[in-house]
N, C-alpha and C positions, 0 to 999 in steps of 0.2 A: 462820816460826819457831814461834810459839805454836800454829800449827795442827798441829804435831806432838802437841800435848798434848790436843787436842779432836777428837772425831769427831762427826759429825751431818750433817743434811741442811738446806739453806737452800732455801726455796722462794721463787720470785719470778716474778711475772707479767711482769716487764720483760725477761726473757731470751727470746731467739728460740728456738722450740722444735726446729727442724729444721736444725741446723748441726753441724758436726764439733767435736769437743772442742778441737782446736787453735785454731780460729777462736774458739770460745766463751771460752777462757783468755785470749785477747788483747782481749776485749771490754772497753769502757769501764765497762760496768756491773759487770762481775766484778771489775774492779780496785777500783772503789769498795766494793763489798761485802766484799772481802778486807780492805781498809784499816779499815773499820768493824768488822768481826769481830775483827781483831787488836787494836784500840783497845779494844773491849769486853773482850776476854780480859785485856789489861793492867790495865784498870780493876778488874776482879774480882779478879786476883792482888794487885794493890796494896792492895785493900780487906782481903784476907786477912792480908797481911804487916804491915798497920798496925793490926790489930785489937787489943783489949785481950787476948784469949786467945792467947798465943803458941804453945799447943800446936797450934792450927788450922794456922798456917803450918808448924810443924814436921812435921806429918803430911803437909802438902802438899809439903813439901821432900824428905821420905823417898820419896815416890811420883814426883815429877817434877823433882827437882834435876838430874839428869843432862841432861834436856831443856833446862833453863834454861842450863846450863853449855855444852851443845852450841849452843844458840841465840845465846849470846854470842859464840861463835866464828864461827858460820856466817852469821848474820843481821847484816850490816854496817849494814843500814838502821835496825835497832832495838837495836844492842847497848848504846847508851848508856841505853836504857830498861830493859833487861834487868839491867845491872850492879847497880842497887841490890837487886834480888831475890835476888842470889846471897848464899850464907852460907858461912862458913868457920869452922874451929876456930882458936883463937888460943893462944899460950903462957900467957896471963894469963886466959883466959876459962873456965878449968876444962874441963868436958866440955860446954860449951854452944856452940852455933853462933851466930856474930854476923855482921852485915852489914859490908860495907867501910866504910860510914859510921860505924858504932859502933866499928870498929876505929880509925879516924882520930880520932874524938872522944876516945877513951881513951888516945891516944899522949901520952907526956910530952912537955913543951915542948922539951926538949932533942933529941928524936928527930925529925929532919928527913926520913927516908926510910921507906918501907914495906919492912919485911923479911918474907920468906916463905921456907919451906922445903917442898919437894915430897917426898913419902914415901909408901910402900905402906900404912902403917898408923898410926893415932894413936900407938901405942907406940914405933915406930922414929922418928916424928918428934919426940917429946918426948925420945928418948934421943940425938939427933944431936949430935955435938960443936959444930957451928956455933951451935946453939941455946943451949948453955951459955955460950958467950962473949957472945953479945948479951943474954941474960937477966941477966948478971952486971951489965950496965949498966942494968938495970931497963927494958929496951925490950920491947916486945911484938912477937911474930913470927906471922905468918899460917901456919897449918899446913895445907897443901894435900894432899889425900889422894885426888885423882882424876886419871887419866890425861888428861883434857880439858885440864887446867891446863898440862900440859907443852908443849901445841901453840901456845898464844898467852899472851902476857903481858897479863893482864887489868887490870893496875895502871897501864899508861901511859895518859896523856890526863889 
């Protein structure tokens, strides 16, 4: 999944030089390299997301957020590691993106469920009749603005 985000060349003396791509992709060494590269990519992205400067992750999210959302849907092996990296608008967060963890922390004690609404734009989400009914109870609602979220309910589990 995260390899969608990065392009590069990995040099290794451990790989056999004269084999087909299919055989090479099934190689134990390549599997280990892939696993370590993905882990390193997660570590770097987590470092950006937890940094003091929130603007750094906002820039990253603007450029690569769609890949993270797609990865959460397609990469079943890593979707639990990807979920904390996702950002959403919320009915109470003004125009600031928040993580699902931040959303859950800010929920009122009476709010037992996670509410969300999917829409084409932030304006149409904020003007939805459903939103008005929930916000009257002072509950927070995630505003989902991307078609990837229609395909899989990310809030289960």
